LUMNULUM-836845 format. One record per residue (C-alpha): residue number from 1; residue in three letters; x, y, z. Coordinates in steps of 0.02 Angstrom, whole numbers, plus 32768, in hexadecimal, padded with zeros to 4 digits. Last residue first. Example, Ala and Ser with C-alpha at 12.3 -4.5 7.8 and 13.67 -1.06 7.14 Angstrom:
BEGIN
[r 2; 'ser'; [82AC; 7FCB; 8165]],
[r 1; 'ala'; [8267; 7F1F; 8186]],
This chain:
BEGIN
[r 262; 'gly'; [7D9B; 80C2; 8498]],
[r 261; 'leu'; [7E25; 80F0; 8423]],
[r 260; 'ser'; [7E81; 804A; 8431]],
[r 259; 'leu'; [7F13; 8047; 83BA]],
[r 258; 'ser'; [7F1E; 7FB5; 8342]],
[r 257; 'leu'; [7EC8; 801B; 82BA]],
[r 256; 'ala'; [7F53; 809C; 82BE]],
[r 255; 'leu'; [7FD7; 8013; 82B0]],
[r 254; 'leu'; [7F7B; 7FC8; 821C]],
[r 253; 'ala'; [7F70; 8070; 81C4]],
[r 252; 'val'; [8029; 808D; 81E5]],
[r 251; 'thr'; [8054; 7FE6; 8195]],
[r 250; 'gly'; [7FE8; 8001; 80FC]],
[r 249; 'ala'; [8029; 80B0; 80DA]],
[r 248; 'thr'; [80DF; 807F; 80F0]],
[r 247; 'glu'; [80D1; 7FE1; 8087]],
[r 246; 'glu'; [8082; 803F; 7FF5]],
[r 245; 'leu'; [80FB; 80D1; 8003]],
[r 244; 'ala'; [8190; 805B; 7FFE]],
[r 243; 'gly'; [814D; 8002; 7F65]],
[r 242; 'phe'; [8130; 80A8; 7F0D]],
[r 241; 'val'; [81E2; 80DA; 7F3A]],
[r 240; 'asp'; [8223; 803C; 7EEA]],
[r 239; 'gly'; [81C4; 8061; 7E49]],
[r 238; 'thr'; [8216; 810B; 7E47]],
[r 237; 'val'; [81E3; 81B7; 7E86]],
[r 236; 'gly'; [8238; 8260; 7E76]],
[r 235; 'gly'; [82DA; 82BE; 7E8D]],
[r 234; 'phe'; [8327; 8234; 7EF7]],
[r 233; 'arg'; [833B; 828B; 7F9F]],
[r 232; 'arg'; [82B4; 8312; 7F95]],
[r 231; 'val'; [823B; 82A1; 7F3A]],
[r 230; 'cys'; [825F; 8218; 7FBA]],
[r 229; 'his'; [823F; 828E; 804D]],
[r 228; 'arg'; [819E; 82CE; 8003]],
[r 227; 'leu'; [8161; 821D; 7FE3]],
[r 226; 'met'; [8190; 81E5; 8093]],
[r 225; 'val'; [8128; 8270; 80E0]],
[r 224; 'gln'; [809B; 8248; 8068]],
[r 223; 'ala'; [80A0; 8190; 8098]],
[r 222; 'ala'; [8092; 81BC; 8150]],
[r 221; 'ala'; [7FFD; 822E; 812C]],
[r 220; 'leu'; [7FA8; 81A7; 80C5]],
[r 219; 'gly'; [7FB8; 8127; 8150]],
[r 218; 'ala'; [7F7C; 81A2; 81D4]],
[r 217; 'ala'; [7EE6; 81D5; 816A]],
[r 216; 'val'; [7EB5; 811F; 814F]],
[r 215; 'ala'; [7EC2; 80FE; 820A]],
[r 214; 'leu'; [7E5E; 819A; 8234]],
[r 213; 'val'; [7DD3; 8166; 81BE]],
[r 212; 'gln'; [7DCE; 80B6; 8206]],
[r 211; 'his'; [7DC5; 80FB; 82B8]],
[r 210; 'leu'; [7D36; 816D; 8284]],
[r 209; 'gly'; [7CD4; 80D6; 8249]],
[r 208; 'ala'; [7CF9; 807B; 82EB]],
[r 207; 'gly'; [7CB5; 810E; 834E]],
[r 206; 'tyr'; [7C1B; 8115; 82DF]],
[r 205; 'gly'; [7BE9; 8062; 8304]],
[r 204; 'gly'; [7C4C; 7FC1; 8308]],
[r 203; 'leu'; [7C31; 7F55; 826F]],
[r 202; 'leu'; [7BC6; 7FC7; 8203]],
[r 201; 'ala'; [7C21; 8061; 8241]],
[r 200; 'gly'; [7CC8; 8018; 820C]],
[r 199; 'ala'; [7C89; 7FE9; 8160]],
[r 198; 'ala'; [7C39; 8094; 8148]],
[r 197; 'ala'; [7CD6; 80F0; 817E]],
[r 196; 'cys'; [7D40; 8085; 810B]],
[r 195; 'cys'; [7CCC; 80A7; 8078]],
[r 194; 'ala'; [7CC7; 8163; 8098]],
[r 193; 'leu'; [7D83; 8170; 80AF]],
[r 192; 'val'; [7DA1; 810C; 800F]],
[r 191; 'ala'; [7D2B; 817A; 7FA9]],
[r 190; 'cys'; [7D74; 821B; 7FEF]],
[r 189; 'val'; [7E26; 81E3; 7FC8]],
[r 188; 'ala'; [7DF7; 81B1; 7F17]],
[r 187; 'ala'; [7DA2; 8258; 7EFB]],
[r 186; 'ala'; [7E3E; 82B4; 7F36]],
[r 185; 'ala'; [7EAA; 824F; 7EBE]],
[r 184; 'gly'; [7E34; 8276; 7E2F]],
[r 183; 'arg'; [7E34; 832D; 7E5B]],
[r 182; 'arg'; [7EF2; 832E; 7E5D]],
[r 181; 'pro'; [7EF9; 82E1; 7DB1]],
[r 180; 'val'; [7F55; 8239; 7DAC]],
[r 179; 'thr'; [7FDF; 8223; 7D2B]],
[r 178; 'gly'; [806E; 827E; 7D81]],
[r 177; 'ala'; [80D9; 81E3; 7D97]],
[r 176; 'val'; [8089; 8146; 7D4C]],
[r 175; 'ala'; [8102; 810F; 7CC4]],
[r 174; 'ala'; [819A; 8163; 7D14]],
[r 173; 'gly'; [8182; 8101; 7DB4]],
[r 172; 'leu'; [8167; 8060; 7D52]],
[r 171; 'gly'; [8211; 806F; 7CFE]],
[r 170; 'glu'; [8265; 80F2; 7C91]],
[r 169; 'pro'; [8294; 81AB; 7C96]],
[r 168; 'arg'; [82C9; 819C; 7D4D]],
[r 167; 'ala'; [82A0; 8201; 7DE9]],
[r 166; 'ser'; [81ED; 821B; 7DB2]],
[r 165; 'pro'; [8197; 82BD; 7DE2]],
[r 164; 'val'; [8103; 82DC; 7E57]],
[r 163; 'gly'; [80A3; 8374; 7E14]],
[r 162; 'arg'; [8012; 830F; 7DD2]],
[r 161; 'arg'; [7FDC; 8280; 7E41]],
[r 160; 'ala'; [8034; 81D8; 7E3D]],
[r 159; 'ala'; [8060; 81DD; 7EF6]],
[r 158; 'leu'; [7FAA; 81F9; 7F22]],
[r 157; 'thr'; [7F73; 815E; 7EC3]],
[r 156; 'leu'; [8002; 80FF; 7F13]],
[r 155; 'ala'; [7FC6; 812F; 7FC1]],
[r 154; 'leu'; [7F1C; 80E8; 7F8F]],
[r 153; 'arg'; [7F74; 8042; 7F77]],
[r 152; 'ala'; [7FAC; 803A; 802D]],
[r 151; 'thr'; [7F07; 807D; 806D]],
[r 150; 'val'; [7EAA; 7FF1; 8014]],
[r 149; 'ala'; [7F1E; 7F6D; 805E]],
[r 148; 'ala'; [7F12; 7FB8; 810C]],
[r 147; 'val'; [7E54; 7FC1; 8104]],
[r 146; 'val'; [7E47; 7F0B; 80CC]],
[r 145; 'thr'; [7EB8; 7EC5; 8154]],
[r 144; 'gly'; [7E66; 7F31; 81D9]],
[r 143; 'leu'; [7DBA; 7EF5; 81A3]],
[r 142; 'ala'; [7DEF; 7E40; 81AE]],
[r 141; 'gly'; [7E40; 7E52; 8258]],
[r 140; 'asp'; [7DB0; 7EB5; 82A1]],
[r 139; 'ala'; [7D32; 7E38; 825D]],
[r 138; 'trp'; [7D95; 7DA1; 829C]],
[r 137; 'gly'; [7D96; 7DDE; 834F]],
[r 136; 'arg'; [7DF1; 7E53; 83C6]],
[r 135; 'gly'; [7E8E; 7DE6; 83C4]],
[r 134; 'tyr'; [7E86; 7DF0; 8307]],
[r 133; 'leu'; [7EA7; 7EAB; 8316]],
[r 132; 'glu'; [7F36; 7E9A; 8393]],
[r 131; 'phe'; [7F89; 7E12; 832E]],
[r 130; 'leu'; [7F70; 7E7C; 8292]],
[r 129; 'ala'; [7FD2; 7F09; 82E3]],
[r 128; 'ala'; [805E; 7E95; 831B]],
[r 127; 'val'; [8068; 7E41; 8270]],
[r 126; 'gln'; [8073; 7EE8; 8216]],
[r 125; 'ala'; [80F3; 7F2E; 8290]],
[r 124; 'leu'; [815F; 7E93; 8281]],
[r 123; 'leu'; [8157; 7EA0; 81C4]],
[r 122; 'val'; [818C; 7F57; 81CB]],
[r 121; 'phe'; [8215; 7F32; 824B]],
[r 120; 'leu'; [8268; 7EA9; 81E7]],
[r 119; 'leu'; [8254; 7EFD; 813E]],
[r 118; 'thr'; [82A7; 7F9C; 817F]],
[r 117; 'ile'; [8338; 7F3B; 81CB]],
[r 116; 'val'; [8357; 7EDB; 812A]],
[r 115; 'gly'; [834C; 7F76; 80BD]],
[r 114; 'phe'; [83C4; 7FDA; 812A]],
[r 113; 'pro'; [843E; 7F47; 812B]],
[r 112; 'gly'; [8446; 7F38; 806D]],
[r 111; 'ile'; [83D6; 7ED8; 7FF6]],
[r 110; 'asp'; [841E; 7E92; 7F54]],
[r 109; 'ser'; [83D9; 7EAD; 7EA5]],
[r 108; 'gln'; [8422; 7F5A; 7E8C]],
[r 107; 'lys'; [83AA; 7FE1; 7E4F]],
[r 106; 'met'; [839C; 8033; 7EFA]],
[r 105; 'ile'; [8458; 804A; 7F03]],
[r 104; 'arg'; [8457; 809C; 7E58]],
[r 103; 'leu'; [83CD; 8112; 7E93]],
[r 102; 'ala'; [8435; 8141; 7F2B]],
[r 101; 'asp'; [84CB; 8167; 7EBD]],
[r 100; 'gly'; [8466; 81DB; 7E4E]],
[r 99; 'ala'; [840E; 822F; 7EE0]],
[r 98; 'pro'; [84AA; 8255; 7F44]],
[r 97; 'lys'; [84DA; 81DA; 7FCE]],
[r 96; 'ala'; [848F; 81CE; 807D]],
[r 95; 'ser'; [8490; 8110; 8066]],
[r 94; 'gly'; [83FA; 80FF; 80D8]],
[r 93; 'leu'; [8384; 814D; 805B]],
[r 92; 'gly'; [83B9; 80D8; 7FD0]],
[r 91; 'asp'; [83BD; 8040; 8040]],
[r 90; 'ala'; [8311; 806A; 8086]],
[r 89; 'thr'; [82D0; 8082; 7FD5]],
[r 88; 'asp'; [8312; 7FD7; 7FA3]],
[r 87; 'ala'; [82C1; 7F85; 803B]],
[r 86; 'leu'; [8219; 7FD9; 801D]],
[r 85; 'gly'; [821F; 7FAC; 7F64]],
[r 84; 'asp'; [8241; 7EF6; 7F91]],
[r 83; 'leu'; [81AE; 7EFA; 8008]],
[r 82; 'his'; [8144; 7F41; 7F7B]],
[r 81; 'leu'; [8177; 7EB8; 7F01]],
[r 80; 'gly'; [8168; 7E27; 7F7B]],
[r 79; 'arg'; [8117; 7DBD; 7EF5]],
[r 78; 'thr'; [8082; 7E34; 7F02]],
[r 77; 'leu'; [8000; 7DB3; 7F38]],
[r 76; 'ala'; [8086; 7D59; 7F9E]],
[r 75; 'ala'; [80AE; 7DF7; 8000]],
[r 74; 'pro'; [7FF3; 7E15; 8018]],
[r 73; 'leu'; [7FE5; 7D61; 805A]],
[r 72; 'ala'; [8068; 7D71; 80E1]],
[r 71; 'ala'; [8017; 7DF5; 814F]],
[r 70; 'ser'; [7F6E; 7D9E; 8152]],
[r 69; 'ala'; [7FBE; 7CF7; 8179]],
[r 68; 'val'; [802F; 7D3F; 8200]],
[r 67; 'ala'; [7F9C; 7D93; 8254]],
[r 66; 'ala'; [7F32; 7CF6; 8253]],
[r 65; 'val'; [7FC3; 7C94; 829E]],
[r 64; 'leu'; [7FD1; 7D17; 8327]],
[r 63; 'pro'; [7F15; 7D27; 8345]],
[r 62; 'gly'; [7EF9; 7C72; 837C]],
[r 61; 'ser'; [7EF6; 7BCF; 831C]],
[r 60; 'gly'; [7E43; 7BA5; 834B]],
[r 59; 'gly'; [7DF9; 7B84; 82A0]],
[r 58; 'leu'; [7D9D; 7C2A; 82A9]],
[r 57; 'leu'; [7E45; 7C81; 82B6]],
[r 56; 'phe'; [7E95; 7C1D; 822B]],
[r 55; 'leu'; [7E01; 7C39; 81B8]],
[r 54; 'val'; [7DFB; 7CF4; 81DE]],
[r 53; 'gly'; [7EB4; 7D09; 81BA]],
[r 52; 'pro'; [7EAA; 7C9C; 8120]],
[r 51; 'val'; [7E1D; 7D08; 80D7]],
[r 50; 'ala'; [7E5E; 7DB4; 8108]],
[r 49; 'ala'; [7EEB; 7DB0; 8088]],
[r 48; 'leu'; [7E71; 7D91; 7FF9]],
[r 47; 'leu'; [7E04; 7E22; 8031]],
[r 46; 'gly'; [7E9A; 7E94; 8045]],
[r 45; 'val'; [7EE4; 7E68; 7F9B]],
[r 44; 'ala'; [7E3E; 7E88; 7F44]],
[r 43; 'leu'; [7E24; 7F2D; 7F9F]],
[r 42; 'gly'; [7ED5; 7F62; 7F78]],
[r 41; 'ala'; [7EB6; 7F44; 7EBF]],
[r 40; 'leu'; [7E1B; 7FB0; 7ED3]],
[r 39; 'pro'; [7E86; 8035; 7F29]],
[r 38; 'ala'; [7EF7; 803A; 7E8D]],
[r 37; 'cys'; [7E67; 8066; 7E17]],
[r 36; 'leu'; [7E9C; 811D; 7E0D]],
[r 35; 'met'; [7F4B; 80DC; 7DEA]],
[r 34; 'gly'; [7F0B; 8074; 7D5C]],
[r 33; 'ala'; [7EA4; 80FE; 7D0F]],
[r 32; 'arg'; [7F3D; 8170; 7D0B]],
[r 31; 'ala'; [7FAC; 80E3; 7CCA]],
[r 30; 'thr'; [7F2F; 80C0; 7C41]],
[r 29; 'gly'; [7F30; 8175; 7C0C]],
[r 28; 'arg'; [7FED; 817A; 7C13]],
[r 27; 'asp'; [8003; 80E8; 7B9C]],
[r 26; 'trp'; [802F; 8039; 7BD7]],
[r 25; 'arg'; [7FA4; 7FCF; 7B88]],
[r 24; 'ser'; [7F90; 7F11; 7B84]],
[r 23; 'val'; [7FAA; 7EE9; 7C3D]],
[r 22; 'arg'; [7F83; 7E31; 7C56]],
[r 21; 'val'; [7F34; 7E00; 7CFC]],
[r 20; 'pro'; [7F69; 7D5F; 7D53]],
[r 19; 'leu'; [7F6D; 7DA6; 7E06]],
[r 18; 'ala'; [801C; 7DD9; 7E3C]],
[r 17; 'thr'; [7FDD; 7E81; 7E78]],
[r 16; 'leu'; [8005; 7F3A; 7E5D]],
[r 15; 'thr'; [8038; 7F35; 7DA6]],
[r 14; 'gly'; [7FB6; 7EC0; 7D5B]],
[r 13; 'phe'; [7F2B; 7EEE; 7DD4]],
[r 12; 'ala'; [7F3C; 7FA8; 7DB6]],
[r 11; 'phe'; [7F5F; 7F9A; 7CFA]],
[r 10; 'arg'; [7ECE; 7F20; 7CE4]],
[r 9; 'leu'; [7E5C; 7F9A; 7D3E]],
[r 8; 'gly'; [7E9B; 8028; 7CD1]],
[r 7; 'his'; [7E81; 7FC2; 7C32]],
[r 6; 'gly'; [7DCB; 7FAB; 7C65]],
[r 5; 'asn'; [7DBC; 8062; 7C93]],
[r 4; 'leu'; [7E03; 8091; 7BE8]],
[r 3; 'ser'; [7D85; 8020; 7B90]],
[r 2; 'thr'; [7CF6; 806D; 7BF3]],
[r 1; 'met'; [7D35; 811B; 7BC5]],
């Protein structure tokens, strides 16, 4: 079990980040462990992304530069893989073509108009939300960056649960689709909610803790809506769909955190 967990961590970091981690096993058991460890990869990305934002803010650059830095680093830490998946999924959905044709569009290397527009507004939304958070202080900006990154990867854990089919017989989507037991996915959600609530309460009291929980829930709910739509349109999930789910969950979580509930 310890060996499997170690391979699972390498699978999570090796497939969901650009960090120099070598994935040595690709079997279903490793994929299951890896997708359960996905929020830990998100935690690493979020912490790394928060560092330049905090440094810029404390250095006097202002919240906008801090927001851009914290939005840009996750893209660099994934080599833009999830943003590319978001764009491809937008092109596939926007084509309004049958599943087979839509999947072929998604597999093409170029990005169409739906993908460009979606990327533009998603990145603008992320920067705008982080600008609001960093405008409240470095702690709010840093915590929001971390919570969004963890929520984004937790959405992938849920998307890999049993009962969600793969749209293709090959690729990353096929490797991880249906590997995560429903109880394992539920346990991961509970663990992330508890940690985010505790972090929020530590920094801003019980109200802040509740705000973190609601933001995570909003991000996951948005990702689940997109997941159901993609399964209905494409017949299942693909690697591109996973990227789209990740960006959707993280962006919605950031937007929820930027709202003032007090």
